[in-house]
C-alpha positions in Angstrom: 4.4 49.9 -16.1 4.4 49.6 -12.3 1.3 47.5 -12.3 2.8 45.2 -15.0 6.0 44.9 -12.9 4.0 44.0 -9.8 1.9 41.4 -11.7 5.0 39.9 -13.3 6.7 39.7 -9.9 3.7 38.0 -8.4 3.6 35.4 -11.2 7.3 34.9 -10.9 7.0 34.3 -7.1 4.0 32.0 -7.6 5.9 29.9 -10.2 9.0 29.8 -7.9 7.0 28.7 -5.0 5.1 26.0 -7.0 8.1 24.7 -9.0 10.9 25.0 -6.5 10.1 26.6 -3.1 7.6 24.0 -1.8 10.0 21.2 -2.8 13.1 22.7 -1.3 13.5 20.4 1.8 11.7 17.3 0.6 13.1 14.2 -1.1 13.4 14.6 -4.9 10.5 13.7 -7.2 8.8 14.5 -10.4 8.4 18.2 -11.0 4.8 19.2 -10.1 2.7 21.3 -12.4 1.2 24.5 -11.1 -2.2 24.0 -9.5 -2.6 20.2 -10.2 0.7 18.9 -8.9 1.5 15.5 -10.5 -2.2 14.4 -10.8 -2.2 14.6 -14.6 1.2 12.9 -14.9 -0.2 9.6 -13.5 -1.1 6.7 -15.8 -4.9 6.7 -15.0 -5.2 2.9 -15.6 -2.0 1.9 -14.0 -0.8 4.6 -11.6 1.3 2.0 -9.7 3.5 1.7 -12.8 4.1 5.5 -12.8 5.1 5.4 -9.1 7.4 2.4 -9.8 9.1 4.3 -12.6 9.4 7.4 -10.5 11.0 5.3 -7.8 13.6 4.0 -10.3 14.4 7.6 -11.3 14.3 9.4 -8.0 15.2 6.8 -5.4 13.6 4.6 -2.7 11.8 7.6 -1.2 10.5 10.4 -3.4 7.9 13.2 -3.2 4.8 13.4 -5.4 2.1 15.9 -5.3 -1.6 14.8 -5.5 -1.9 17.8 -5.2 -0.5 18.0 -1.7 3.0 16.5 -1.1 3.2 12.8 -0.3 6.4 10.9 0.4 6.4 7.5 -1.4 8.4 4.7 0.1 9.1 2.4 -2.8 11.7 0.0 -1.3 11.0 -3.1 0.8 14.0 -2.6 3.2 13.0 1.0 3.8 9.4 0.0 4.4 10.6 -2.3 7.1 12.8 0.3 8.6 9.9 2.8 8.8 6.5 1.3 8.9 7.5 -1.8 10.8 10.4 -0.8 13.1 9.0 2.7 13.8 5.3 1.6 13.7 3.9 4.2 16.1 5.6 7.1 14.3 4.1 6.0 11.0 0.6 5.0 12.3 -1.0 8.4 11.9 -3.6 9.4 9.3 -3.7 12.9 7.7 -6.5 15.3 8.3 -8.0 15.6 4.8 -10.7 17.8 3.3 -12.4 14.7 1.9 -12.7 13.0 5.3 -14.2 16.1 6.7 -16.7 16.3 3.9 -17.7 12.6 4.0 -17.0 11.5 7.6 -17.2 14.7 9.5 -13.6 14.3 10.4 -11.2 11.4 11.2 -13.7 8.7 12.2 -14.1 5.0 11.6 -11.4 2.4 11.6 -9.3 3.6 8.7 -8.9 7.3 9.3 -9.1 7.7 13.1 -6.0 8.7 15.1 -4.7 8.4 18.6 -6.7 6.8 21.4 -9.9 6.5 19.4 -8.1 4.5 16.7 -6.3 2.3 19.2 -9.4 1.5 21.3 -11.7 1.0 18.3 -9.2 -1.2 16.5 -8.6 -3.3 19.6 -12.3 -3.7 20.2 -13.1 -4.5 16.6 -10.4 -7.2 16.3 -11.6 -8.8 19.5 -15.3 -8.6 18.4 -14.6 -10.0 15.0 -12.6 -12.9 16.5 -15.6 -13.7 18.7 -17.7 -14.0 15.5 -15.2 -16.4 13.9 -12.7 -14.4 12.0 -9.3 -16.2 12.1 -11.1 -19.3 13.4 -12.7 -22.2 11.7 -16.1 -21.3 13.4 -16.8 -18.8 10.5 -16.0 -21.4 7.9 -19.6 -22.9 7.6 -21.1 -19.5 6.9 -18.5 -18.8 4.1 -19.0 -22.3 2.6 -22.8 -21.8 2.6 -22.3 -18.7 0.5 -19.8 -20.6 -1.7 -22.4 -23.3 -2.4 -25.0 -20.7 -3.3 -22.6 -19.0 -5.6 -21.8 -22.2 -7.4 -25.5 -23.1 -7.6 -26.2 -19.8 -9.3 -23.3 -20.3 -11.8 -24.5 -23.9 -12.5 -28.0 -22.5 -13.3 -26.5 -20.4 -16.1 -27.3 -23.2 -18.5 -24.2 -22.8 -20.6 -25.0 -19.2 -21.5 -22.3 -16.5 -21.1 -22.2 -14.9 -17.7 -20.4 -12.0 -16.2 -19.8 -13.6 -12.7 -20.4 -10.2 -11.0 -23.7 -10.9 -9.4 -23.1 -14.3 -7.7 -19.7 -13.1 -6.5 -21.3 -9.9 -5.1 -24.0 -11.7 -3.1 -21.6 -14.3 -1.7 -19.1 -11.7 -0.5 -21.7 -9.2 0.7 -23.5 -11.8 2.8 -20.4 -12.8 4.7 -20.0 -9.1 5.7 -23.7 -8.6 6.3 -23.9 -11.6 8.6 -21.0 -10.3 10.6 -22.2 -6.7 10.7 -26.0 -7.1 10.9 -26.7 -10.8 11.5 -28.6 -11.7 8.3 -28.0 -12.6 4.6 -29.6 -11.4 1.4 -31.0 -13.7 -1.2 -29.5 -13.6 -4.7 -31.3 -11.0 -6.7 -32.4 -8.9 -3.7 -32.9 -5.4 -5.0 -31.6 -3.8 -1.8 -28.3 -5.7 -2.3 -28.1 -4.6 -6.0 -28.7 -1.0 -5.0 -26.0 -1.3 -2.3 -23.5 -2.8 -4.9 -24.2 0.1 -7.3 -23.4 2.6 -4.5 -20.0 1.0 -4.0 -19.2 1.1 -7.7 -20.2 4.7 -8.1 -18.3 5.8 -5.0 -15.0 4.1 -6.2 -15.2 5.9 -9.5 -16.2 9.3 -8.2 -13.6 9.3 -5.4 -10.8 8.9 -7.9 -11.8 12.0 -9.9 -8.9 14.4 -10.3 -11.3 17.3 -9.7 -12.3 15.8 -6.3 -8.6 15.3 -5.4 -7.9 18.9 -6.2 -10.2 19.9 -3.3 -7.5 18.9 -0.8 -5.4 21.9 -1.9 -8.2 24.2 -3.1 -11.3 23.4 -1.0 -12.9 26.8 -2.1 -13.5 25.2 -5.5 -16.5 23.4 -4.0 -18.4 26.7 -4.0 -18.2 26.7 -7.8 -20.1 23.5 -8.3 -22.2 24.0 -10.3 -21.3 25.2 -12.9 -17.9 23.5 -12.5 -18.2 19.7 -12.7 -16.2 19.0 -9.5 -18.1 15.9 -8.5 -18.1 16.5 -4.8 -21.9 16.8 -4.5 -22.4 13.5 -6.3 -19.8 11.9 -4.0 -21.6 13.2 -0.9 -24.9 12.0 -2.1 -23.6 8.4 -2.6 -21.8 8.5 0.8 -25.0 9.7 2.6 -27.1 7.0 1.0 -24.6 4.4 2.1 -24.5 5.7 5.7 -28.3 5.9 5.7 -28.4 2.1 5.0 -26.1 1.5 8.0 -28.1 3.9 10.3 -31.4 2.1 9.4 -29.8 -1.2 10.4 -28.6 0.2 13.7 -32.1 1.5 14.4 -33.5 -2.0 13.9 -30.9 -3.4 16.2 -31.8 -1.0 19.0 -35.4 -2.2 19.0 -34.4 -5.8 19.8 -31.0 -5.2 21.6 -30.6 -6.8 25.0 -27.3 -6.0 26.7 -27.8 -9.0 29.1 -27.6 -11.4 26.1 -24.5 -12.3 24.0 -24.2 -10.0 21.0 -25.6 -11.4 17.8 -23.3 -9.5 15.5 -20.8 -6.6 15.3 -23.6 -4.0 15.7 -24.8 -5.6 18.9 -21.2 -5.8 20.2 -20.6 -2.1 19.4 -23.9 -1.0 21.1 -22.8 -3.0 24.2 -19.3 -1.4 24.1 -20.9 2.0 23.8 -22.9 1.6 26.9 -20.0 0.2 28.8 -17.7 3.1 27.8 -20.4 5.6 28.8 -20.5 4.1 32.3 -16.7 4.3 32.4 -16.6 7.9 31.3 -15.1 7.2 27.8 -18.3 7.6 25.8 -16.5 10.0 23.4 -14.4 7.1 22.1 -17.4 5.0 21.1 -20.2 7.1 19.7 -23.1 6.3 17.3 -21.3 8.2 14.5 -18.1 6.4 15.2 -20.1 3.1 15.0 -21.6 4.1 11.7 -18.3 4.9 10.1 -16.6 1.9 11.6 -19.2 -0.4 10.0 -18.8 1.5 6.8 -15.1 0.8 6.9 -15.8 -2.9 7.4 -17.8 -2.8 4.2 -15.3 -0.7 2.4 -12.3 -2.9 3.3 -14.0 -6.3 2.7 -16.6 -6.0 -0.1 -15.3 -4.7 -3.4 -11.8 -5.8 -2.6 -12.7 -9.5 -2.5 -15.1 -9.3 -5.5 -12.5 -7.6 -7.6 -9.9 -10.2 -6.6 -12.1 -13.1 -7.5 -13.0 -11.5 -10.8 -9.3 -11.0 -11.5 -8.7 -14.7 -10.6 -11.1 -16.0 -13.2 -10.0 -13.7 -16.0 -6.4 -14.8 -15.3 -7.5 -18.4 -15.5 -9.2 -17.8 -18.8 -6.0 -16.3 -20.1 -3.9 -19.1 -18.6 -5.9 -22.4 -19.2 -2.9 -24.6 -18.0 -3.1 -23.0 -14.6 -6.8 -23.8 -14.3 -6.0 -27.4 -15.5 -3.3 -27.8 -12.8 -5.7 -26.4 -10.1 -8.4 -28.8 -11.1 -6.0 -31.8 -11.2 -4.7 -30.9 -7.7 -8.3 -30.4 -6.4 -9.5 -33.7 -7.9 -6.4 -35.6 -6.5 -6.5 -34.1 -3.0 -10.1 -33.2 -2.2 -12.2 -35.0 -4.9 -15.8 -34.2 -5.8 -17.6 -35.5 -2.7 -15.6 -33.7 0.0 -16.1 -30.1 1.1 -13.1 -27.8 1.2 -11.8 -26.6 4.6 -9.1 -24.2 5.8 -7.2 -27.2 7.0 -6.7 -28.2 3.4 -4.3 -25.3 2.7 -1.2 -27.4 3.4 -2.5 -30.1 1.0 -3.2 -27.6 -1.8 0.1 -25.8 -2.5 -0.8 -24.9 -6.1 -4.1 -23.2 -5.1 -2.2 -21.2 -2.4 0.5 -20.2 -4.9 -2.2 -19.2 -7.4 -3.9 -17.0 -4.8 -0.6 -15.3 -3.9 0.3 -14.7 -7.5 -3.2 -13.4 -8.3 -2.9 -10.9 -5.5 0.5 -9.8 -6.7 -0.5 -9.2 -10.3 -3.9 -7.7 -9.6 -2.8 -4.8 -7.4 -6.5 -3.9 -6.7 -5.3 -0.9 -4.6 -2.8 0.7 -7.1 -1.8 3.5 -4.7 -1.7 2.6 -1.0 -3.5 4.6 1.6 -1.6 7.5 3.0 -0.2 7.7 6.5 0.9 10.7 8.5 4.1 10.7 10.6 3.3 11.5 14.2 6.6 13.2 14.9 9.6 14.6 13.1 11.5 11.6 11.6 14.3 10.7 9.2 13.3 8.7 6.1 16.1 7.7 3.7 18.4 10.4 5.1 15.8 13.2 4.8 14.4 15.0 7.9 10.6 14.8 7.5 8.4 17.1 9.7 5.5 15.8 11.8 2.1 15.4 9.9 3.8 14.8 6.5 1.9 12.3 4.4 3.8 9.1 3.7 2.8 6.0 1.6 4.2 2.5 1.8 3.8 1.8 -1.9 3.6 -2.0 -1.7 2.3 -2.4 -5.3 5.8 -1.3 -6.5 7.2 -4.4 -4.9 4.8 -6.6 -6.8 6.0 -5.4 -10.2 9.7 -5.1 -9.4 11.8 -7.3 -11.8 14.5 -7.5 -9.1 12.1 -9.3 -6.8 10.0 -11.2 -9.4 11.4 -12.6 -12.7 9.1 -11.4 -15.6 6.7 -9.7 -13.2 4.2 -9.0 -15.9 3.5 -12.8 -16.3 1.0 -14.8 -14.3 3.1 -17.7 -13.0 1.9 -19.4 -9.8 4.9 -21.8 -10.1 7.2 -19.0 -8.9 5.8 -19.7 -5.4 6.3 -23.5 -5.5 9.7 -24.9 -4.3 11.6 -27.9 -5.7 9.7 -30.3 -3.3 6.3 -29.0 -4.5 5.6 -27.0 -1.4 4.0 -23.5 -1.4 6.4 -20.8 -0.4 5.0 -17.6 1.2 6.8 -14.5 -0.3 7.3 -11.6 2.1 7.3 -9.2 -0.9 3.7 -9.8 -1.7 1.8 -7.4 0.6 -1.8 -7.0 -0.6 -2.9 -6.1 3.0 -0.1 -3.5 3.5 2.2 -3.7 6.5 2.8 -2.1 9.9 0.2 -1.1 12.6 -2.2 0.1 10.0 -2.2 -3.2 8.0 -5.7 -4.3 7.0 -7.4 -5.7 10.1 -9.6 -8.0 7.9 -6.7 -9.9 6.5 -7.7 -13.2 8.2 -11.2 -12.9 6.8 -10.0 -12.1 3.3 -7.6 -15.0 3.3 -10.4 -17.4 4.4 -12.8 -16.1 1.7 -10.3 -16.2 -1.1 -9.2 -19.8 -0.3 -12.7 -21.2 0.3 -14.4 -19.3 -2.5 -11.8 -19.8 -5.2 -11.1 -23.4 -4.1 -14.8 -24.3 -4.3 -15.1 -22.6 -7.7 -12.2 -24.7 -9.0 -13.7 -27.8 -7.5 -17.2 -27.3 -8.9 -16.8 -25.2 -12.0 -14.9 -25.2 -15.3 -14.5 -21.7 -16.7 -14.4 -21.6 -20.5 -14.1 -19.0 -23.3 -17.3 -17.7 -24.8 -16.1 -18.5 -28.4 -13.7 -21.3 -27.4 -10.8 -19.4 -28.8 -10.3 -15.8 -27.7 -9.7 -15.0 -24.0 -11.1 -11.7 -22.7 -8.4 -9.0 -22.5 -7.1 -8.1 -19.1 -8.1 -4.5 -18.9 -8.7 -2.6 -15.6 -11.2 -0.1 -14.7 -9.7 3.0 -13.1 -10.6 3.8 -9.5 -9.4 4.0 -5.9 -10.2 0.2 -5.9 -10.0 -1.3 -9.3 -11.1 -4.5 -11.0 -11.2 -5.8 -14.5 -13.6 -4.4 -17.0 -16.7 -6.6 -17.3 -16.1 -9.8 -19.2 -18.1 -12.9 -19.9 -17.3 -16.6 -19.8 -19.1 -19.9 -19.9 -19.4 -21.9 -16.7 -19.7 -25.7 -17.0 -20.4 -27.8 -13.8 -17.7 -30.2 -12.6 -19.7 -32.9 -10.8 
């Protein structure tokens, strides 16, 4: 009887701690289930809708458990008050089990903290500007890839295509030229293997069993027989980093610090040697370089491909939008002229379409978590240092108070009465604050030049001429539409 009483008391204490005790001083939120928190309560295809609904129910800041507690800021004004006006306080990153397992700790450009983050971000922004990001000097390289992409689509001969491969090579080559100084040819098996690694990683990283390791890291010792998925994730990650390390080794053989750097890898090697001489070698190490290059790929590869694939499937489902884009392109640019970034002011409907497409796609359905660097008040709640906080910008994109009929694809919502494009502050695909995506300028260039050239040179048609492909997403940390086919007809 005593044993039963003890066991019953332990179970009662456990349930109290899980269902009430841990939530006591945090903002309200959905009641977490024991062990898994709110993981299984999320819509697996559209988790951003779940978070939006929770925000309506619990307020502009609420707590969810995945399975550790995360504060979700769901309101634009509160995002400005916190992530913008108190930028330094909200610029931290949490120390996670998964970053230790994959990155050996908080390394790279995304997960670093403190001085290492500040110095590496400053250096990277400067280096990438030197190679043309944010300037028109990078434009010829992007346009060269755009022309190759169009040529590949024109060669489809009217047969249904998936678009994936030509988009992949165009986007990958822009990053590869910046990172390593060379481009792949379409069909290169190394590039196809590299693409497959990204796709596998995105799917594996979103697994609920992997996310459970944050709270229960000891579970990793039971794989196998338990299908946790960590070993597979580590294998993919190691293969990806091996590719980067091999490229660095090639660069070291031809690197000359007395000559201008050829690419980001050369620039980092040069910075490493400089910092070593200055006694700051611990901020710029070879492992930090590997993970930083990995973050450049992670931030700028699948994100742009997914966005372009979303763009075309939305055009297939909204043929009048494609028609208006083509009419604008024919009137302003014509068939003979090449698109440039200077044409943005002359192509308001294209700019509006890109903004609307980024709003509806929400390719990052749950934003990356931050960690507050000191005790802070959020929405009236005192939040202790190191608490995880998310600026859930996707909630803004689907808010009917900000966008009339947000489920509809309507570029016209960003065109004013005089026909001018209107930038909307509530569309934040690159997040906000000091941790906003450092590749935003590059992404905007790619989307404008790639999509504009596709509109100028290609007509995208339905396979059967009648039924558009359904807009269904693939779940993942970064998501895109499920594979679909269309017919590409040259516009020459």
